[in-house]
C-alpha positions as CSV (number, residue, x, y, z in Angstrom):
1,X,0.0,0.1,-0.2
2,X,1.2,3.7,-1.1
3,X,1.3,6.0,1.9
4,X,1.4,9.8,2.2
5,X,3.2,11.1,5.2
6,X,1.5,14.1,6.8
7,X,3.8,16.7,9.3
8,X,2.8,19.5,11.0
9,X,4.2,22.3,13.4
10,X,2.7,25.0,14.8
11,X,5.1,27.4,15.1
12,X,8.4,27.9,13.3
13,X,10.4,27.4,16.7
14,X,8.8,24.0,17.3
15,X,10.1,23.0,14.0
16,X,13.6,23.3,15.9
17,X,12.4,21.7,19.2
18,X,12.2,18.2,20.3
19,X,9.0,17.3,18.0
20,X,10.0,19.3,14.9
21,X,9.5,18.1,11.6
22,X,12.3,15.8,11.1
23,X,11.7,13.9,14.4
24,X,7.9,13.3,12.9
25,X,9.5,12.4,9.7
26,X,11.8,9.7,11.2
27,X,9.0,8.4,13.0
28,X,6.5,8.0,10.2
29,X,9.1,6.8,8.1
30,X,10.3,4.0,10.1
31,X,6.4,3.3,11.2
32,X,5.6,2.8,7.3
33,X,8.7,0.5,6.9
34,X,7.7,-1.8,9.8
35,X,4.0,-1.6,8.4
36,X,5.1,-2.7,5.1
37,X,3.7,0.8,3.4
38,X,5.6,2.5,0.7
39,X,5.8,6.1,1.1
40,X,5.1,7.8,-2.1
41,X,5.0,11.5,-0.5
42,X,5.9,13.7,2.4
43,X,4.0,16.6,2.8
44,X,4.8,19.4,5.3
45,X,2.5,22.2,7.1
46,X,5.0,24.4,8.8
47,X,4.1,27.3,11.6
48,X,0.6,26.0,10.7
49,X,-2.2,25.8,13.6
50,X,-3.6,22.1,14.3
51,X,-6.7,24.0,15.0
52,X,-7.3,25.7,11.6
53,X,-9.6,23.5,9.1
54,X,-8.2,21.5,6.5
55,X,-8.9,24.0,3.9
56,X,-6.5,26.1,5.4
57,X,-3.7,24.0,5.5
58,X,-2.0,23.5,2.2
59,X,0.1,20.5,2.7
60,X,-3.2,18.5,4.4
61,X,-5.2,19.6,1.4
62,X,-2.3,17.8,-0.5
63,X,-2.9,14.7,1.3
64,X,-6.5,14.4,1.3
65,X,-6.5,15.1,-2.8
66,X,-3.6,12.1,-3.4
67,X,-6.4,10.2,-1.0
68,X,-9.2,11.4,-3.2
69,X,-7.4,10.6,-6.5
70,X,-6.5,7.1,-5.4
71,X,-2.8,7.8,-5.4
72,X,-2.1,6.8,-1.6
73,X,-4.2,4.1,0.2
74,X,-2.9,5.6,3.8
75,X,-2.3,8.8,5.5
76,X,0.4,8.5,8.1
77,X,1.0,11.2,11.1
78,X,3.5,10.9,13.9
79,X,0.6,11.3,16.3
80,X,-3.2,12.0,15.5
81,X,-2.5,15.5,17.4
82,X,-0.5,16.2,14.8
83,X,-3.3,15.8,12.4
84,X,-5.5,17.9,14.3
85,X,-5.5,19.9,17.8
86,X,-9.3,20.6,17.7
87,X,-11.9,17.5,18.2
88,X,-14.1,18.8,15.3
89,X,-11.1,19.3,13.0
90,X,-9.8,15.7,13.9
91,X,-13.2,14.3,13.3
92,X,-13.9,16.1,9.7
93,X,-10.2,15.0,8.4
94,X,-10.6,11.4,9.6
95,X,-14.3,11.2,7.8
96,X,-12.7,12.5,4.8
97,X,-9.9,9.9,4.4
98,X,-12.4,7.2,5.2
99,X,-14.9,8.5,2.9
100,X,-11.9,8.1,0.2
101,X,-11.8,4.2,1.3
102,X,-8.4,5.2,2.7
103,X,-6.9,4.3,6.0
104,X,-5.3,6.6,8.7
105,X,-2.3,5.7,10.6
106,X,-0.8,7.2,13.6
107,X,3.3,6.1,13.8
108,X,2.7,6.0,17.6
109,X,-0.6,3.5,18.0
110,X,-0.7,2.3,14.3
111,X,-4.0,2.1,12.5
112,X,-6.9,4.4,13.4
113,X,-9.9,2.4,13.4
114,X,-13.0,3.6,11.7
115,X,-16.3,4.1,13.7
116,X,-18.2,1.0,14.6
117,X,-22.0,1.0,15.5
118,X,-21.0,-2.4,16.9
119,X,-18.0,-0.9,19.0
120,X,-18.8,2.7,20.4
121,X,-16.1,2.4,22.7
122,X,-13.7,2.9,19.5
123,X,-14.8,5.9,18.7
124,X,-15.2,7.2,22.3
125,X,-11.3,6.9,23.1
126,X,-10.5,8.4,19.7
127,X,-12.3,11.3,20.6
128,X,-11.1,11.4,23.9
129,X,-7.7,11.6,22.9
130,X,-8.7,14.2,20.7
131,X,-10.4,16.2,23.7
132,X,-7.2,15.6,25.4
133,X,-5.0,17.3,22.6
134,X,-7.4,20.2,22.6
135,X,-7.5,20.6,26.3
136,X,-3.5,20.7,26.2
137,X,-3.4,23.1,23.5
138,X,-6.1,25.7,25.6
139,X,-3.8,25.5,28.6
140,X,-0.6,26.2,26.9
141,X,-2.5,29.2,25.3
142,X,-3.9,30.0,29.0
143,X,-0.5,29.9,30.6
144,X,0.9,31.8,28.2
145,X,-1.7,34.3,28.2
146,X,-1.6,34.4,32.1
147,X,2.1,35.0,32.4
148,X,1.8,38.0,30.1
149,X,-0.8,39.6,32.5
150,X,1.1,38.7,35.5
151,X,4.3,40.2,34.1
152,X,2.6,43.6,33.0
153,X,1.2,43.8,36.2
154,X,4.7,43.4,37.7
155,X,5.3,46.9,35.7
156,X,7.4,44.3,32.9
157,X,7.1,44.2,29.4
158,X,4.4,41.4,28.2
159,X,5.8,39.6,25.7
160,X,9.1,40.0,23.6
161,X,11.8,42.1,23.5
162,X,11.6,46.0,24.1
163,X,11.5,48.0,21.2
164,X,14.9,49.7,20.1
165,X,15.0,53.1,22.2
166,X,13.5,51.3,25.1
167,X,14.3,48.9,28.3
168,X,13.1,47.9,31.4
169,X,14.1,50.8,33.2
170,X,12.6,53.4,30.3
171,X,14.0,55.2,27.6
172,X,17.7,54.5,26.6
173,X,19.3,57.9,26.1
174,X,22.0,56.9,23.4
175,X,19.0,54.9,21.3
176,X,16.5,57.5,21.8
177,X,19.1,60.0,20.3
178,X,19.7,58.0,17.3
179,X,15.7,57.6,16.9
180,X,15.6,61.4,16.9
181,X,18.1,61.6,13.8
182,X,15.9,58.9,12.1
183,X,12.6,61.1,12.7
184,X,14.6,64.3,11.4
185,X,16.2,62.8,8.2
186,X,12.7,61.5,7.4
187,X,11.0,64.8,7.9
188,X,13.8,66.2,5.9
189,X,12.8,63.8,2.8
190,X,15.7,61.2,3.2
191,X,14.2,57.9,2.2
192,X,14.6,54.8,4.4
193,X,17.9,54.0,2.3
194,X,19.6,57.0,2.9
195,X,18.8,57.2,6.5
196,X,20.1,53.4,6.8
197,X,23.3,54.8,4.8
């Protein structure tokens, strides 16, 4: 059976961390070999949220197109949360793949079983995993938001670095002087290249 591997990270920074694209690809390729699948395509959505619907993820749409056109039989992901971080999104993507007669495999657990009216627990367990992936993402966002609020409340800069000319202690005199010179040059009609030079 031919397989398309789908890889996804939410942020550019994630691409470099412990579960970035290279790690996901290695896990998926190793899984495909163990499962006797032939890798026909490896598609990547880099810096794309798992909460976005399929139409907003170009590589995922390409994977689904390969399934619809019967060019591949299996969609492989490293973990189900790489497919989606929102339960409703996960279920729509799975339903679309299954509608094409294709299989979905997660490298960490194997084939993702289709719904079976004789085994409702199967669907419930898959959906519970999706609920926890969605909860994990929501808790991460909340922790970041709470941290920014706390930092701002204590007088700190809520996120990122301070803009040029500023620091935690307020204005930086030397940098403020440079900013004043830049504004004066722009007011005199110089373009940005002339200012930079």
